[in-house]
C-alpha positions in Angstrom: 9.7 22.1 -14.0 11.3 19.1 -14.2 10.4 16.8 -16.6 9.3 14.4 -14.2 6.9 16.8 -12.3 5.5 18.1 -16.1 5.0 13.6 -17.0 3.1 13.8 -13.6 1.0 16.3 -14.1 -0.3 15.9 -17.5 -1.1 12.2 -16.2 -2.7 13.6 -13.4 -4.8 16.0 -15.4 -5.8 13.1 -17.8 -7.0 11.1 -15.1 -9.0 13.7 -13.8 -10.6 14.3 -17.2 -11.4 10.7 -17.5 -12.8 10.4 -13.8 -14.7 13.4 -14.5 -16.3 12.7 -17.8 -16.8 8.6 -16.6 -19.1 10.1 -13.6 -21.2 12.1 -16.4 -21.7 9.4 -19.1 -21.5 5.8 -17.4 -21.9 6.4 -13.6 -23.0 2.6 -13.3 -19.7 1.7 -15.2 -17.2 3.7 -13.1 -18.9 2.2 -9.4 -18.3 -1.4 -11.1 -14.8 -0.5 -11.7 -14.1 1.3 -8.7 -15.7 -2.2 -7.0 -13.7 -4.8 -9.2 -10.4 -2.4 -8.0 -11.6 -2.8 -4.4 -12.2 -6.5 -4.5 -8.9 -7.1 -6.8 -6.4 -5.0 -4.0 -7.7 -6.7 -0.9 -7.2 -10.1 -2.8 -4.1 -9.2 -3.4 -3.2 -7.9 0.0 -5.0 -11.4 1.5 -2.5 -13.5 -0.4 0.3 -11.6 0.2 0.2 -11.4 4.2 -1.0 -15.2 4.1 2.2 -16.6 2.3 4.5 -14.1 4.3 3.3 -15.3 7.3 4.0 -18.5 6.2 7.4 -17.5 4.8 8.1 -15.5 8.5 6.9 -19.0 10.8 3.1 -18.1 11.6 2.4 -16.8 14.8 3.6 -19.6 16.8 7.5 -17.7 16.8 5.6 -14.5 17.4 4.1 -15.5 20.7 7.3 -17.7 21.3 9.2 -14.2 21.0 6.7 -11.9 22.9 6.8 -14.3 26.0 10.6 -14.4 26.1 10.5 -10.9 25.8 8.3 -10.6 28.7 10.0 -13.3 31.1 12.8 -10.7 30.6 12.1 -8.1 31.2 10.5 -8.9 34.1 13.7 -10.9 35.1 15.4 -7.3 34.4 13.5 -5.4 36.7 13.7 -7.1 39.8 17.2 -6.7 41.8 
C-alpha cells in the first residue's frame, strides 16, 4: 500500500466517524451544515457559469454557429 492510500483511508475513516457522531449528538446542526454546503456550492456553480458564459461570448454566438452548421449539413446532403 502506498502512503497516498493510507492517508486517504485515514481521512475517510475520520470523516465517517465524525459524520456518525454528529448524526447521533446533533442531527439538526448536521442538517444545517449540509444545507449551507449545498447552497454555497450552488451559488459558486451559478456564478462560474454566469462569468464563463460572458467570457465565451454568450448565447448569440452559439445560436449563429448552430445555424451555420445546419446550413452546411443541408448543403452537403443535396447533390
